[in-house]
C-alpha positions in Angstrom: -5.2 101.2 47.0 -5.9 103.1 50.2 -6.1 102.3 53.9 -9.0 103.7 55.6 -11.0 103.4 58.8 -14.4 101.8 58.4 -16.1 104.9 59.5 -14.7 106.7 56.5 -16.7 104.4 54.1 -19.7 103.5 56.2 -21.8 105.3 58.7 -21.5 103.1 61.7 -24.4 103.2 64.1 -27.2 101.3 65.7 -30.9 101.8 66.2 -33.2 104.0 68.1 -34.0 102.1 71.3 -37.3 100.2 71.2 -38.7 99.3 74.6 -39.8 95.8 75.4 -43.3 97.2 76.0 -43.5 98.1 72.3 -42.8 94.6 71.1 -45.8 93.1 69.3 -47.0 89.6 68.1 -47.4 90.9 64.5 -46.4 93.8 62.3 -42.9 94.8 61.1 -40.2 92.1 62.0 -37.9 93.2 65.0 -34.6 91.5 64.9 -32.1 90.8 67.7 -28.6 89.3 67.2 -30.0 85.8 67.1 -32.2 86.7 64.1 -29.3 88.4 62.3 -27.2 85.3 62.9 -29.9 83.1 61.3 -30.2 85.5 58.3 -26.4 85.4 58.0 -26.3 81.5 57.9 -29.6 80.6 56.2 -31.1 83.8 54.7 -34.3 83.2 56.8 -34.9 84.6 60.3 -38.1 82.9 61.5 -38.5 85.7 64.1 -41.0 86.0 66.9 -40.9 89.7 67.7 -42.5 92.7 65.9 -43.2 96.4 66.1 -46.3 98.1 64.9 -46.5 99.6 61.4 -47.1 103.0 63.0 -44.1 102.7 65.2 -41.9 101.5 62.2 -43.1 104.6 60.1 -42.1 107.0 62.9 -38.7 105.3 63.2 -38.2 105.5 59.5 -39.2 109.1 59.2 -37.2 110.3 62.2 -34.1 108.1 62.2 -34.0 106.0 59.1 -34.2 102.2 58.8 -31.9 99.6 57.1 -32.1 99.7 53.3 -30.7 97.5 50.5 -26.9 97.3 50.6 -26.6 98.1 54.3 -24.7 95.6 56.5 -26.1 94.4 59.8 -23.5 93.1 62.3 -24.1 91.2 65.5 -22.4 92.9 68.4 -23.1 91.0 71.6 -22.2 87.4 72.5 -21.3 85.8 69.2 -20.1 88.9 67.4 -19.3 89.5 63.8 -22.1 87.6 62.0 -23.1 89.7 59.1 -26.1 90.2 56.8 -26.5 92.4 53.7 -29.9 93.9 53.6 -31.9 93.0 50.5 -34.4 95.0 48.4 -37.4 93.1 49.8 -36.3 93.4 53.5 -38.4 95.5 55.8 -37.4 95.2 59.5 -36.1 97.1 62.5 -33.6 95.9 65.0 -32.4 96.0 68.7 -30.0 98.7 69.7 -26.5 97.5 70.9 -27.2 93.9 70.0 -26.9 94.8 66.3 -24.7 97.4 64.6 -25.7 99.0 61.4 -23.4 99.9 58.5 -24.6 102.4 55.8 -22.4 103.0 52.8 -21.2 106.6 52.4 -18.3 106.1 50.0 -17.6 104.2 46.7 -17.0 100.7 47.8 -18.4 97.2 47.0 -20.6 96.0 49.9 -19.8 92.3 49.2 -16.2 93.0 49.4 -16.6 94.6 52.9 -18.8 91.7 54.0 -16.1 89.2 53.0 -13.6 91.3 55.0 -15.9 91.3 58.1 -15.8 87.5 57.9 -12.0 87.4 57.7 -9.3 87.0 60.3 -8.2 90.5 59.4 -11.4 91.7 61.1 -11.3 89.4 64.1 -7.6 90.0 64.8 -8.1 93.8 65.1 -11.0 93.2 67.5 -8.8 91.0 69.9 -5.6 93.0 69.5 -4.5 94.5 72.8 -7.4 92.9 74.8 -5.7 89.5 75.6 -9.0 87.7 75.0 -11.6 87.3 72.4 -13.9 90.3 72.5 -17.5 89.4 73.2 -19.1 92.9 72.9 -18.6 95.1 69.8 -19.2 98.8 70.2 -19.9 101.5 67.5 -16.6 103.1 68.5 -14.6 99.9 68.2 -16.2 99.1 64.8 -15.7 102.6 63.5 -12.0 102.6 64.3 -11.1 99.3 62.5 -8.8 99.8 59.5 -8.8 98.0 56.2 -7.1 98.4 52.8 -9.4 99.2 50.0 -8.3 98.4 46.3 -10.1 99.9 43.3 -13.6 99.0 42.6 -12.6 96.8 39.8 -10.2 94.9 42.0 -12.9 94.6 44.7 -15.3 93.1 42.1 -12.7 90.6 41.0 -12.0 89.5 44.5 -15.8 89.1 45.2 -16.3 87.1 42.0 -13.4 84.8 42.8 -14.6 84.2 46.3 -18.2 83.8 45.3 -17.2 81.1 42.8 -15.0 79.2 45.4 -17.6 79.5 48.1 -20.3 78.2 45.9 -18.4 75.1 45.4 -17.7 74.8 49.1 -21.3 75.4 49.9 -22.3 72.5 47.4 -19.8 70.2 49.2 -21.2 71.1 52.6 -24.8 70.6 51.5 -23.9 67.0 50.3 -22.1 66.4 53.6 -25.3 67.5 55.4 -27.3 65.1 53.3 -24.9 62.2 54.1 -25.3 63.0 57.8 -29.1 63.1 57.5 -29.1 59.7 55.7 -26.7 58.3 58.4 -29.2 59.4 61.1 -32.1 57.9 59.3 -30.2 54.6 58.8 -29.3 54.5 62.5 -33.1 55.0 63.4 -34.0 52.2 60.9 -31.4 49.7 62.2 -32.6 50.2 65.8 -36.2 50.0 64.9 -35.7 46.7 63.0 -33.8 45.3 66.0 -36.6 46.0 68.4 -39.9 45.4 66.5 -39.6 41.7 66.0 -42.7 39.6 66.5 -43.1 36.6 69.0 -40.8 38.2 71.7 -42.3 38.8 75.2 -42.9 42.4 75.9 -42.4 43.3 79.5 -42.4 46.5 81.7 -38.9 47.8 82.0 -39.2 47.8 85.7 -39.5 44.0 85.7 -36.0 43.4 84.2 -34.1 46.4 85.5 -34.1 48.6 88.6 -34.9 52.3 88.2 -33.2 54.6 90.7 -34.7 58.2 90.8 -32.0 60.8 91.5 -32.1 63.0 94.7 -29.9 65.9 95.5 -28.2 65.9 98.8 -29.0 68.8 101.2 -26.8 71.3 102.8 -23.4 72.7 101.6 -21.7 69.9 99.8 -20.3 71.2 96.4 -16.6 71.9 95.9 -14.6 73.1 93.0 -11.4 71.0 93.6 -12.7 67.7 92.2 -12.5 66.1 95.7 -15.0 63.5 96.9 -17.7 61.8 94.9 -18.7 63.3 91.5 -22.3 64.6 91.5 -24.3 64.8 88.4 -27.3 67.0 88.3 -28.7 66.2 84.9 -29.6 67.9 81.7 -28.4 66.9 78.2 -24.7 67.2 79.0 -25.0 65.4 82.4 -23.4 68.3 84.3 -20.7 67.3 86.8 -19.9 68.7 90.2 -18.3 67.2 93.2 -19.4 66.4 96.8 -16.9 66.3 99.7 -14.3 65.3 100.5 -16.0 62.7 102.7 -14.9 64.4 105.9 -16.9 67.5 105.0 -20.1 65.8 103.8 -23.1 67.3 105.7 -25.8 64.8 104.7 -26.1 61.2 103.7 -25.7 60.5 100.0 -28.9 58.5 99.2 -29.0 58.1 95.4 -25.8 56.5 93.8 -25.3 55.2 90.3 -22.8 52.4 89.9 -20.4 51.8 87.0 -22.4 50.3 84.0 -25.7 51.9 85.1 -27.5 53.7 82.3 -28.2 57.4 83.2 -31.3 58.9 81.8 -32.1 62.7 81.8 -35.5 62.9 83.3 -36.3 66.7 82.9 -35.6 69.5 80.5 -34.8 67.6 78.4 -36.3 64.2 78.8 -34.7 61.1 77.3 -30.9 61.6 76.6 -29.0 58.5 78.0 -25.4 57.6 78.8 -23.5 55.0 80.7 -21.8 55.8 84.0 -18.1 54.9 84.2 -17.7 55.3 87.9 -19.7 55.5 91.1 -21.5 58.9 91.2 -24.2 60.7 93.1 -27.2 61.6 90.9 -29.5 64.5 91.4 -33.2 65.0 90.6 -32.4 65.6 86.9 -31.3 62.0 86.4 -32.4 58.4 86.9 -30.2 55.5 86.9 -31.3 52.2 85.2 -29.6 49.1 86.4 -29.9 46.0 84.2 -31.1 42.8 86.0 -30.1 39.2 85.5 -32.4 38.7 82.5 -31.3 41.6 80.4 -28.0 42.6 78.9 -27.1 46.3 79.8 -26.0 47.0 76.3 -29.2 45.6 74.8 -31.1 47.7 77.3 -29.0 50.8 76.3 -29.6 50.2 72.6 -33.4 49.9 73.3 -33.6 53.1 75.1 -31.6 54.8 72.3 -34.2 53.5 69.9 -37.1 54.5 72.3 -35.7 58.0 73.0 -37.8 59.9 70.4 -41.0 58.4 72.0 -40.2 59.3 75.6 -41.9 62.4 76.5 -42.4 64.5 79.6 -45.5 65.1 81.6 -47.9 67.3 79.7 -48.9 70.5 81.4 -45.9 70.3 83.8 -43.8 73.5 84.6 -41.0 71.8 82.6 -40.7 68.5 80.8 -40.2 65.7 83.3 -40.7 62.0 83.6 -40.8 60.0 86.9 -39.5 56.7 88.1 -42.8 54.9 87.6 -43.2 56.2 84.0 -39.7 54.9 83.1 -40.4 51.5 84.8 -43.7 51.3 82.7 -41.8 51.6 79.4 -42.5 48.3 77.5 -39.4 46.5 76.2 -39.1 43.3 74.1 -37.1 40.7 76.1 -35.8 37.8 74.1 -33.4 35.2 75.5 -30.0 36.4 76.6 -28.4 34.8 73.6 -30.6 36.7 71.2 -29.9 39.9 73.0 -26.2 39.4 72.8 -26.5 38.7 69.1 -28.6 41.9 68.6 -25.9 43.9 70.4 -23.1 42.4 68.4 -24.9 43.2 65.1 -25.7 46.7 66.3 -22.1 47.3 67.5 -20.8 46.4 64.1 -23.4 48.6 62.2 -23.0 51.6 64.6 -19.2 51.4 64.3 -19.5 51.7 60.6 -22.0 54.6 60.9 -19.6 56.2 63.5 -16.8 56.1 61.0 -19.0 57.6 58.3 -20.0 60.4 60.8 -16.3 61.0 61.7 -15.4 61.3 58.0 -18.2 63.7 57.4 -17.2 65.9 60.3 -13.6 65.8 59.1 -14.6 66.8 55.6 -16.9 69.6 56.9 -13.9 70.9 59.1 -11.7 70.8 56.0 -14.3 72.7 54.0 -14.5 75.4 56.7 -10.7 75.6 56.9 -10.5 76.0 53.1 -13.1 78.7 53.3 -11.0 80.7 55.9 -7.8 80.1 53.9 -9.2 81.3 50.7 -10.7 84.3 52.4 -7.6 85.3 54.3 -5.4 84.7 51.2 -7.4 86.9 49.0 -7.5 89.7 51.5 -4.0 89.3 52.8 -2.6 89.8 49.3 -4.1 93.3 49.4 -2.7 94.1 52.8 0.8 92.9 51.5 0.5 95.3 48.5 -0.5 98.1 50.7 
């Protein structure tokens, strides 16, 4: 049992810089942090950048390239994702974004990889910084310390963790399948609810008012949550504030009322949500206000069903859909009583599916927590002995 710096058992470094001008559309894969992260999680990179064969050979000859058993570590943004290089791998990588560990001492690479995934690794990174580190340097990684047991002990720990993690992975795969089936069932329920025959099909604009968002002009944002909330759009329906009223510099022209349905109309197109209060809406949103002949919840469920079929304008600078296109969407409009019955049935079914989703999320969280606990427990035992 010995305590060492990581640089005593691995050569810690990065790559020779590759200029953007040298990136190619084909050749030898060139990985950034995002590709290493994908490899870490799925074993498959699906990369889009390459360098030429000739360039790779020069780098290999002059500076070396990753070989089987080396460990790649993401170093910028989401740091600490690791990938152990395989025999069949042949790639180069971006300097600074990815760090490179090459073994120079007798140590089990899988043991080190587990240590790099543990709290023992991340605690050392954050210690003394007062915040989570978002950039990992060669110096910082080199100076991290860990306790190394004998090779036999390392192997036993690896085998124990491999066995436990295989079972957890199997559980998570089953949970993913459950979630996939839940999503399919949701789509099927919505589809069956809105594809009945003998129901009048009308343009959405004849049963609801479509209000296109428009951003106010001038200096109107504030960070103190005073005044009217302003939503600009995008998937998360980003919130800012206008005012307070005494400081408004322009007239607010586009307002959504409580109960209106908000639709993201550009980048991305289609996500919807209800408004809970009076808000100003920017150009990234449209408000859809149900008329007397249509129930707002029926309309919401229909748009949720229709969402995969709502596309932006082809050839535009970015995906977008305009007020007239929304108003032209065709919607089945049965009598109000039938609409309310449809909503009631969907409420019940979606509530059950929501409970299933919550259980799935809870179990996945438990599986993730168990993984961390097993990993920390196995490695903390060694630290305690040391």
